[in-house]
Backbone as JSON, one array per atom type, in Angstrom:
{
  "sequence": "MIALAIEALAEAAALTESYGLKAEDFFGIVTSTIFENPAYKSYADNIASGSYESEFDLVLGLKDVNLALDAATARNAGLPAAEVVRANMLTAIDQGLGDKDWSALAEVPCQRMGPAGG",
  "N": [[7.48, -16.5, -0.47], [5.49, -14.82, 0.39], [3.32, -16.56, 0.33], [3.99, -18.25, 2.43], [3.82, -16.42, 4.51], [1.08, -15.91, 4.45], [0.14, -18.45, 5.14], [1.15, -18.6, 7.78], [-0.33, -16.54, 8.97], [-2.87, -17.63, 8.6], [-2.79, -19.95, 10.19], [-2.37, -18.78, 12.67], [-4.76, -17.35, 12.93], [-6.6, -19.46, 13.02], [-5.85, -20.79, 15.4], [-6.14, -18.71, 17.29], [-8.91, -18.14, 17.06], [-9.92, -20.59, 17.84], [-9.74, -20.46, 20.54], [-11.71, -18.73, 21.14], [-11.23, -16.07, 20.64], [-11.31, -13.16, 18.6], [-9.99, -13.21, 15.36], [-9.58, -10.83, 14.06], [-9.07, -9.0, 16.15], [-6.67, -10.03, 17.21], [-5.02, -9.83, 14.91], [-5.07, -7.08, 14.62], [-3.38, -6.24, 16.63], [-0.86, -7.56, 16.06], [-0.3, -6.71, 13.43], [0.15, -4.08, 13.77], [2.39, -3.86, 15.18], [4.97, -5.93, 15.5], [4.61, -7.16, 12.97], [4.16, -5.08, 11.17], [3.36, -4.31, 8.21], [2.47, -3.78, 4.85], [1.64, -6.04, 3.29], [1.18, -8.11, 5.17], [-0.86, -6.84, 6.63], [-2.89, -6.5, 4.7], [-3.49, -9.2, 3.89], [-4.12, -10.26, 6.39], [-6.42, -8.81, 6.97], [-8.12, -9.82, 4.96], [-8.32, -12.52, 5.8], [-9.37, -12.29, 8.43], [-11.85, -11.15, 7.89], [-12.93, -12.96, 6.18], [-13.14, -12.43, 3.54], [-12.38, -12.92, 0.32], [-11.88, -11.78, -2.21], [-10.14, -11.03, -5.1], [-7.62, -10.36, -7.58], [-5.51, -12.08, -7.64], [-5.58, -15.21, -7.55], [-6.1, -18.41, -5.85], [-5.36, -20.55, -7.54], [-3.47, -19.35, -9.21], [-1.6, -18.59, -7.27], [-0.85, -21.13, -6.39], [0.5, -22.04, -8.64], [2.84, -20.48, -8.5], [3.92, -21.38, -6.04], [4.38, -24.04, -6.73], [6.34, -23.63, -8.71], [8.47, -22.69, -7.13], [8.9, -24.98, -5.55], [9.64, -26.79, -7.56], [12.03, -25.59, -8.39], [13.56, -25.93, -6.1], [13.67, -28.72, -5.99], [15.21, -29.2, -8.25], [17.66, -28.54, -7.29], [18.11, -30.49, -5.52], [17.02, -29.99, -3.03], [14.88, -29.38, -0.22], [11.72, -27.88, 0.54], [10.06, -27.75, 3.08], [8.08, -26.17, 4.41], [6.86, -24.88, 2.29], [5.71, -27.09, 1.1], [3.66, -27.67, 2.91], [2.07, -25.4, 2.54], [1.39, -25.78, -0.16], [-0.14, -28.15, 0.04], [-2.3, -27.22, 1.6], [-3.3, -25.28, -0.12], [-4.12, -26.89, -2.29], [-6.13, -28.37, -1.02], [-7.94, -26.3, -0.41], [-8.58, -25.47, -3.02], [-9.8, -27.8, -3.92], [-12.06, -27.58, -2.41], [-13.49, -25.73, -3.75], [-12.5, -23.12, -3.81], [-10.71, -22.08, -5.6], [-10.85, -19.87, -7.32], [-10.73, -17.75, -5.66], [-9.02, -15.2, -3.69], [-5.63, -15.91, -2.84], [-5.3, -15.94, -0.13], [-7.43, -17.3, 0.81], [-6.7, -19.82, 1.44], [-6.57, -19.92, 4.11], [-8.9, -20.95, 5.08], [-8.57, -23.66, 5.34], [-6.73, -24.4, 7.58], [-8.36, -23.27, 9.54], [-10.71, -24.78, 9.42], [-9.65, -27.23, 10.14], [-8.89, -26.76, 12.76], [-11.29, -26.49, 14.06], [-14.4, -25.61, 15.78], [-14.75, -22.57, 17.76], [-13.56, -22.62, 21.07], [-13.46, -25.33, 21.07]],
  "CA": [[7.56, -15.99, 0.87], [4.17, -14.31, 0.74], [2.47, -17.71, 0.61], [4.32, -18.69, 3.79], [3.25, -15.43, 5.43], [-0.36, -16.16, 4.49], [-0.03, -19.67, 5.93], [1.37, -18.26, 9.19], [-1.52, -15.78, 9.4], [-4.01, -18.56, 8.63], [-2.67, -20.81, 11.36], [-2.58, -17.93, 13.85], [-6.2, -17.08, 13.01], [-7.27, -20.69, 13.44], [-5.57, -21.01, 16.82], [-6.76, -17.62, 18.04], [-10.35, -18.3, 17.08], [-10.27, -21.8, 18.58], [-9.83, -20.05, 21.94], [-12.81, -17.79, 21.28], [-10.81, -14.7, 20.39], [-11.49, -12.77, 17.21], [-8.76, -13.05, 14.59], [-9.46, -9.4, 13.77], [-8.43, -8.35, 17.3], [-5.29, -10.49, 17.24], [-4.31, -9.23, 13.79], [-4.93, -5.65, 14.9], [-2.19, -6.07, 17.47], [0.4, -7.97, 15.42], [0.01, -5.94, 12.21], [0.52, -2.7, 14.13], [3.63, -3.94, 15.94], [6.07, -6.69, 14.9], [4.34, -7.46, 11.56], [3.61, -3.88, 10.55], [3.76, -4.43, 6.83], [1.24, -3.74, 4.03], [1.21, -7.37, 2.85], [0.57, -8.76, 6.34], [-2.11, -6.14, 6.95], [-3.89, -6.82, 3.66], [-3.9, -10.6, 3.98], [-4.77, -10.44, 7.69], [-7.78, -8.28, 6.81], [-8.88, -10.81, 4.18], [-8.56, -13.7, 6.61], [-10.25, -11.95, 9.54], [-13.2, -10.86, 7.39], [-13.4, -14.04, 5.31], [-13.37, -11.82, 2.22], [-11.28, -13.39, -0.5], [-12.01, -11.29, -3.58], [-8.87, -10.48, -5.56], [-7.2, -10.82, -8.9], [-4.46, -13.09, -7.49], [-6.35, -16.3, -6.97], [-5.4, -19.58, -5.33], [-4.75, -21.33, -8.63], [-2.27, -18.61, -9.62], [-0.65, -18.73, -6.17], [-0.36, -22.51, -6.42], [1.49, -22.1, -9.72], [4.08, -19.92, -7.98], [4.46, -22.29, -5.03], [4.92, -25.18, -7.48], [7.61, -23.21, -9.34], [9.5, -22.68, -6.08], [9.18, -26.37, -5.2], [10.39, -27.36, -8.68], [13.39, -25.04, -8.34], [14.25, -26.6, -4.99], [13.91, -30.1, -6.41], [16.31, -29.16, -9.2], [18.88, -28.41, -6.5], [18.06, -31.56, -4.51], [16.72, -29.36, -1.75], [13.48, -29.45, 0.16], [11.07, -26.7, 1.1], [8.95, -28.36, 3.8], [7.0, -25.22, 4.69], [6.14, -24.69, 1.03], [4.89, -28.3, 0.9], [2.45, -27.48, 3.72], [1.26, -24.4, 1.84], [0.82, -26.41, -1.36], [-1.2, -29.08, 0.46], [-3.47, -26.44, 2.01], [-3.86, -24.67, -1.33], [-4.82, -27.94, -3.02], [-7.37, -28.65, -0.29], [-8.85, -25.16, -0.61], [-9.04, -25.55, -4.4], [-10.76, -28.92, -3.95], [-13.28, -27.11, -1.75], [-14.13, -24.75, -4.62], [-12.0, -21.78, -3.55], [-9.62, -21.81, -6.54], [-10.96, -18.55, -7.95], [-10.65, -16.74, -4.59], [-7.68, -14.74, -3.35], [-4.87, -17.02, -2.27], [-5.45, -15.96, 1.32], [-8.52, -18.23, 1.13], [-6.13, -21.04, 2.0], [-6.8, -19.84, 5.56], [-10.07, -21.75, 5.43], [-8.16, -25.04, 5.63], [-6.36, -24.56, 8.99], [-9.5, -22.91, 10.39], [-11.58, -25.96, 9.47], [-8.93, -28.28, 10.85], [-8.86, -26.4, 14.18], [-12.63, -26.72, 14.6], [-15.12, -24.45, 16.3], [-14.22, -21.84, 18.9], [-13.74, -23.26, 22.36], [-13.47, -26.78, 20.87]],
  "C": [[6.21, -15.44, 1.32], [3.24, -15.46, 1.07], [2.74, -18.24, 2.02], [3.78, -17.72, 4.83], [1.75, -15.63, 5.57], [-0.65, -17.4, 5.32], [0.13, -19.38, 7.42], [0.17, -17.49, 9.74], [-2.72, -16.71, 9.55], [-3.96, -19.42, 9.88], [-2.88, -20.01, 12.64], [-4.06, -17.62, 14.03], [-6.95, -18.3, 13.53], [-7.07, -20.94, 14.93], [-6.25, -19.96, 17.69], [-8.26, -17.83, 18.17], [-10.78, -19.57, 17.82], [-10.36, -21.54, 20.09], [-10.89, -18.98, 22.17], [-12.44, -16.34, 21.11], [-11.0, -14.38, 18.91], [-10.13, -12.6, 16.54], [-8.52, -11.57, 14.3], [-8.75, -8.66, 14.91], [-6.96, -8.74, 17.39], [-4.47, -9.82, 16.13], [-4.12, -7.73, 13.98], [-3.69, -5.35, 15.71], [-0.92, -6.38, 16.68], [0.72, -7.17, 14.16], [0.27, -4.46, 12.51], [1.79, -2.69, 14.98], [4.69, -4.7, 15.14], [5.86, -6.99, 13.41], [3.67, -6.28, 10.87], [4.16, -3.8, 9.12], [2.49, -4.46, 5.98], [0.74, -5.12, 3.61], [0.54, -8.11, 4.01], [-0.79, -8.15, 6.65], [-3.2, -6.53, 5.97], [-4.4, -8.24, 3.78], [-4.58, -10.9, 5.32], [-6.21, -9.94, 7.63], [-8.66, -9.25, 6.04], [-9.28, -12.0, 5.06], [-9.56, -13.41, 7.72], [-11.69, -11.74, 9.08], [-13.78, -12.0, 6.57], [-13.74, -13.55, 3.92], [-12.16, -12.12, 1.34], [-11.42, -12.98, -1.96], [-10.71, -10.6, -3.98], [-8.59, -10.96, -6.97], [-6.1, -11.88, -8.81], [-5.07, -14.28, -6.77], [-5.47, -17.47, -6.53], [-4.7, -20.38, -6.42], [-3.46, -20.66, -9.1], [-1.19, -18.71, -8.53], [-0.03, -20.12, -6.13], [0.7, -22.68, -7.51], [2.84, -21.59, -9.21], [4.73, -20.82, -6.93], [5.06, -23.52, -5.72], [6.23, -24.84, -8.17], [8.74, -23.2, -8.32], [9.89, -24.1, -5.69], [9.97, -27.07, -6.31], [11.83, -26.88, -8.68], [14.2, -25.7, -7.23], [14.6, -28.04, -5.35], [15.09, -30.18, -7.37], [17.67, -29.05, -8.51], [18.97, -29.48, -5.41], [17.85, -31.02, -3.1], [15.23, -29.51, -1.46], [13.0, -28.11, 0.7], [9.84, -27.2, 1.88], [7.8, -27.4, 4.1], [6.18, -24.96, 3.43], [5.28, -25.91, 0.7], [3.59, -28.21, 1.69], [1.51, -26.5, 3.03], [0.61, -25.02, 0.61], [-0.33, -27.35, -0.99], [-2.46, -28.32, 0.86], [-4.12, -25.75, 0.81], [-4.66, -25.7, -2.13], [-6.14, -28.3, -2.34], [-8.39, -27.54, -0.5], [-9.41, -25.16, -2.03], [-10.07, -26.66, -4.55], [-12.09, -28.53, -3.32], [-13.98, -26.01, -2.55], [-13.66, -23.32, -4.44], [-10.91, -21.35, -4.52], [-9.66, -20.45, -7.18], [-10.93, -17.42, -6.93], [-9.2, -16.34, -4.37], [-6.93, -15.86, -2.63], [-4.86, -17.03, -0.75], [-6.61, -16.84, 1.76], [-7.99, -19.57, 1.62], [-6.29, -21.06, 3.5], [-7.99, -20.67, 5.99], [-9.66, -23.16, 5.86], [-7.7, -25.19, 7.08], [-7.52, -24.21, 9.93], [-10.46, -24.08, 10.51], [-10.95, -27.07, 10.27], [-8.95, -28.04, 12.36], [-10.22, -26.63, 14.83], [-13.23, -25.47, 15.19], [-14.44, -23.83, 17.52], [-14.54, -22.58, 20.19], [-13.69, -24.78, 22.29], [-12.18, -27.36, 21.21]]
}
């Protein structure tokens, strides 16, 4: 669930910044209102600052996402949102971010969205 929250924050940052707004300003609003939660605040801060130093790295996060996907497969169920997260994590790892905090997966949607105003 945290991985999905990080993905949602990442996509929101990418969209916000593509319109020339600072993710930090957007996150300041949402993490002090509807998403007022320590996890959202912490990961939003990482994403807005581009600071991904942590002990819970992308490779470790990917392991957990894979475990959830394996559990769903065992029940013949799908987790499409988790598949998106896994794909973005794999891309971020391929880009050399595997040892960074798992919020570094935010780099993938941000790159996909392109430069501000684009």
